[in-house]
Every structure is written in C-alpha cells, then in structure tokens.
N, C-alpha and C positions, 0 to 999 in steps of 0.2 A: 148858806143856803144850798138847797140841794138841788145840785143839774138835771133835768129834766130827761128822764128816761127814754130816750127814741125807738119807736115800734119800730120791731124787725118780720122781715117775712122770710118763711124758709120756701125756697123755689127749687124744684125737684123737673131733671129734663128727662121728660118721659115718651117722647117722639123723637126719632134720629133727625139730624139734620141735613144727612146727604141726602143730595137732590134737592135740597132746598137754595132759594134767592140767595146768592152769595151776600148780600146786605143781610140778610135774616142770621147766616150761617155766623156772619161778623158779631150780629149782635150778640148770637150765645153764647160765643168765648168769650166777651166782654164781660158778660155777668160773671165768668169763671166757671162755664159748663162745658166741661170738654168729652166726658162719656154718660153713656145713658143710666138713666137712674140715681146718677149723682146729685146730691144738695147743696146747695150754697145758702146762708142766712145775707140778707141783704138789708139794709134801712128801706122804709117805708117813705119815698120822696118822691117828687117829679120825675128825676132822671129815670128811677127805677119804673115807676108807673109807666112810663114812655117805653121801655124796654118789653115790660110784660105785654101792653097792647100791641106792639109789634109783632112777637113770635108767640103769645100766649097758647095759640093752638100746639104748641109743642113742650106746653108745661104744666106743671102741677102748682100751684100758689097756696100756701096757707101760714097762719097767723101763727109767728113763732111765741111761744112764753117767756 
C-alpha cells in the first residue's frame, strides 16, 4: 500500500521580526526562519497552521508542489 503524501507549505519570512513581541520572534525561530526572505518547507498540519495564524503578518505562505 502506498503511503499518503503529506501536503507541504512553502513559508517565506518577508518582514523583519526586529521589534516584534518576543513570543512571536520565538515562533519565527521555531519555524526555522532566521533571515529575511528565507523559505522553509513545513507540513500542513494543525501545529504549523497555528504558528502561521500567530505571525502571519510577517510571512508569505504558498502551497509547495
């Protein structure tokens, strides 16, 4: 049986976290984003969606093919 392929999201940091609430800066760091315009691939699950909801104003989110 073939394993179900998990949907991935390409997340890019487009706004600097300097001056942001420390909790939000920690969320950005936990996502693996440490430089402006850096992108990461993360699974589309509840944990990732919650992080995006918290700091979405600093991110660009796209579907990864």
